[in-house]
N, C-alpha and C positions, 0 to 999 in steps of 0.2 A: 483624421481618423482617430477614434478613441483607442487608447492603449488597452489591450485585454488584461483581465485580472485573474490571478490564480491563487487559490488557497491550498496550502500543503499542510496536512495534518501530520505532525512529527517530522519536522524538517531540520532538526538540530545537527544530526550527524549521519554518517553512513549513506545509505541509499537516499534518505530524506534530504540530506545536504546536497547530494548530487542532483536531485530533482530540482531543488530550489535554484541552484546555480544554472542548470540547463534551461529552465523556463525563463529565468532572468535574461540569459544570453539570447533567447529566442524572442525577446520583446515583451514578455509579460511583466506586469507590476505584481510582484509576488509578496504574499503574506504567508507566514508559516507559524506553526505552533511548536512550543517546546515545553518540557516538563519542569526543569529547574534552571538550567544554564542556557541562555540565548545563543551562545556561540558568537562567532565573528563573521559577519557578512557585509556586503556593500551597504552603506547607509540608506540606499534607496529601497532596500528589502526590509519589510516590517516583521517583527517577531511578536507573538502574543503568548503569554503563559497559559497552558492547559494541561491538566493531569487527566489522562484518559481513564484512569482508574477511579476518579472522583465522579460518581454518577451525577451528583448535583451540579458540579462544575460543568460537566458536559451538557447537561440540560440547559443551564444558563447561557452557555456559549451558543447552543443550537437555537434557542429562542431568539437571540439577538440577530441571527441570520434570516429568520423567517420573513421579516418585512424589510430587509436590507436590499440594496440593489443586487441584481443577479451577478454571481461570479461566472466568469467564462469557463473556468476549470476548477474542479476539486480533485485533489490527489491525496489519497489516504496511504500513509507510509507507517505511521507510528504503531508499534506493537511490542509485545513482550513474549517471553518464552516460559515454559514450565515443563521440566523434564521429570517424568516418573513413569514407572511401568503401569500399564493399564490396571492391573490388579491391586496396585498400591496407591492409586490416584486419590489425592485429598480433594474433597468437594469444594472447600473454601478457596483453595489455590486455583482449582479449575474454573471456578466462577469468576475469579479476578482476571484470569487470562482471557476468558470469554468476554468480559466487560471491555477490556482494553482492545482486543483484537477484532471484536465483532459488534457488540452493542453500541460502543461509542461511534463507530462509523455509521451504523444504521441510523442512529439518532441525528447525526450531523448531516448525512445524506438526505434524510427526510426533510430537514429544514432547508437545505440548499437547493434541492431539486425543484421545489415549488416556484421560486423566482426564475429559475432557468426555464421551466416549462411555460411560465407566463411570457418570458422573452423569446420563447421558441428557439432556444439555442443553449448549448452547454455540453461540457465534457466532464465525465466523472471516471476516475481510474482508481482502482483499489490494488494495492500491492499485497498479494497473498503469498503463496508458497507452493512448490510442487508437493509438499507434505500434505496439502489439502486433498490430494488425489491418490497418493500412494502411501502405504503403511511404512512406518519407521519405528523401530523399537524405542520405547521411552517417550514417544511423541503423541500419545493418545489424546491428551487434552489440547495441545497445540494444534495438532492436525484437525481436530474437531472444529476449532475456531476458524481455521482457514477454509475448511469445507463449507461451514455455515456462511462465511463471507462470500464464497463463490456462488452459493445458491441465492443469496440476497442480490448480488450483482446481476445475475441472469434474470431474476424476477423484475428488478427495477428497470433493467434494460428494455424488456418487452413492454413494460407499462408506460415508459416515457418516450419511446421511440417516435411516435407520431407527432410529438411536440418538439422535435429537433434536438433531443438530448441523447447522447450516447453514454453507455456505462460498460466499462470493460475491466478485465481482471488480468493482471500481470503476475506470473508465477515464477519468481527466481528460484534457482537451485542454490548452490553454495556460493556465497558472495564474500569477498575479502573485506569484511568490516569488523568492528570491535566485538560484535556478537559472537564471532567465531574464535575469538582469542582463547577462551577456556578449552577449546578442542585442538589446540596447536599440535599436540603430540600425535593426533590422528590425521593431520593434514595430508601427509604423503599417501597413505592408503586411500584416503577419501578422493584425492585427485586422481588416483589410479582407476577409480570407478567412472570418472567423467571422460567421455570421448575427447573433449577438447583438451584434457590433461591439466586443467587449471581451474581455479575459482574465477568467478566473474568479477569484474571491476564495477563499483557502484555506478560509474558513468555509463556503462553498457546497459544497465537497467533503466537509468534515467533517459537514455536516448529513445528507448521504446515508448516511455511515457510521453516524451516530447512529440513523437509522431501521433500518438493516440489523442492528444489534446489539440492537434493541428487541424486546419480545414481539410487537409488531404485524407483524414481518417473519418470523414463524415458518414461512410457506409460500413464502418467497423463497429459492431454493436453486440453486446452480450458475449464477447469473445474471451476465451481462456488462452492466454499466450504464455507458454513456458519460455523462460530465458535461462537455460540451464546447461548450455554446452553439449546438449545431446544426452543428458543423464537419463531422463525418463524414456527417451526413444530407445535407449540401450537396455532398459529394464535393470539397470544397475550391474550388468555383467562386467566383470573386470576386463580390461584390455590385456591382451597377451604381450 
């Protein structure tokens, strides 16, 4: 039996690293991309440099996938943040975060889905955010990128379904990664808003991805799956 192959975009750290490790544990031959530092993984795991902010670099990477053998799974994790009040948003900075969080995925997915459709098999998972569906002060640009990502996922899902390809969106809430380090002073009050009472662990997000790329998820398509400890279900109302 041929070993399944997975491509993880942005697998260097945090959720991405957890996804890389989880898929490798589940029998995938994993290739991941990183921006500057490849990190340390098992030698069987392959790292490729890719800066998602570099439009030409993303284009070259995508072109190389168009006529390559089909991946069994594509997982988009890489992203960036931009915090600014909506009325103060800088267009250049907003365009950069849209390139990284949305356009890069759209271009790579367009390249990867074609071989998948020819093979009549494939799994695509995008890691978005609950901020793509709910408003948060200072997150206008970031939230817009995640909402755009969800819209793209749903459209691609219905367009590729008859050819055996599923496309789904995982929406984490607050996750215990380096991205949250600058907000350490607010961790206590933030955890107080989460019914589970804590941030997610990266492995918990990766476990959902592991299911979505498995044969057992063959009828899960175009789904929005929050993994947020009940945050969105509670509408952010603090626990007593």
